[in-house]
C-alpha positions as MATLAB code, in Angstrom:
seq = 'MKNIKPFLMAVLVLLTFTMSSCELVGDIFEAGMWTALIIIVLIVLLISWLFRKFRR';
ca = [
      30.458  -69.146    7.611;
      29.589  -69.565    3.894;
      25.869  -69.192    4.503;
      26.184  -65.688    5.822;
      27.129  -63.781    2.793;
      23.871  -64.287    0.812;
      22.135  -63.260    3.780;
      24.240  -60.146    4.249;
      23.777  -59.359    0.544;
      20.123  -59.542    1.022;
      20.106  -57.282    3.715;
      22.104  -54.836    1.923;
      19.497  -54.883   -0.941;
      16.821  -54.486    1.165;
      18.366  -51.445    2.955;
      19.171  -50.060   -0.385;
      15.450  -50.268   -1.570;
      13.885  -49.124    1.764;
      16.149  -46.266    2.857;
      16.206  -43.570    0.407;
      18.697  -40.986    2.172;
      18.291  -38.471   -0.594;
      14.579  -38.287   -0.077;
      15.177  -37.818    3.443;
      17.763  -35.107    3.155;
      15.271  -33.285    0.704;
      12.433  -33.347    3.308;
      14.571  -32.028    5.890;
      15.898  -29.092    3.661;
      12.197  -28.310    2.526;
      11.106  -28.197    5.966;
      13.969  -26.027    7.199;
      13.307  -23.793    4.215;
       9.488  -23.387    5.188;
      10.493  -22.778    8.810;
      13.055  -19.974    7.738;
      10.384  -18.433    5.392;
       7.693  -18.291    8.397;
      10.369  -16.799   10.698;
      11.586  -14.150    8.237;
       7.845  -12.917    7.724;
       7.328  -12.866   11.459;
      10.305  -10.688   12.081;
       9.563   -8.428    8.912;
       6.026   -7.970   10.646;
       7.453   -7.530   14.210;
       9.726   -4.868   12.895;
       6.980   -3.011   10.715;
       4.658   -3.280   13.960;
       7.472   -1.438   16.297;
       8.146    1.276   13.587;
       4.498    2.020   13.682;
       4.261    1.940   17.534;
       7.287    4.179   17.867;
       6.295    6.771   15.362;
       3.095    7.727   17.108;
];
């Protein structure tokens, strides 16, 4: 059982350096921001098209 502690510490250090959760969360929020921006632009274009269509 004494040999497992150094192994667990090595795995913990390896996971700390390889898995950057802050970067992952930032990428998710950035993708969500661009998706929301595209959806908002599409909705505004659809509303303006509908107004033009019903005005005639």
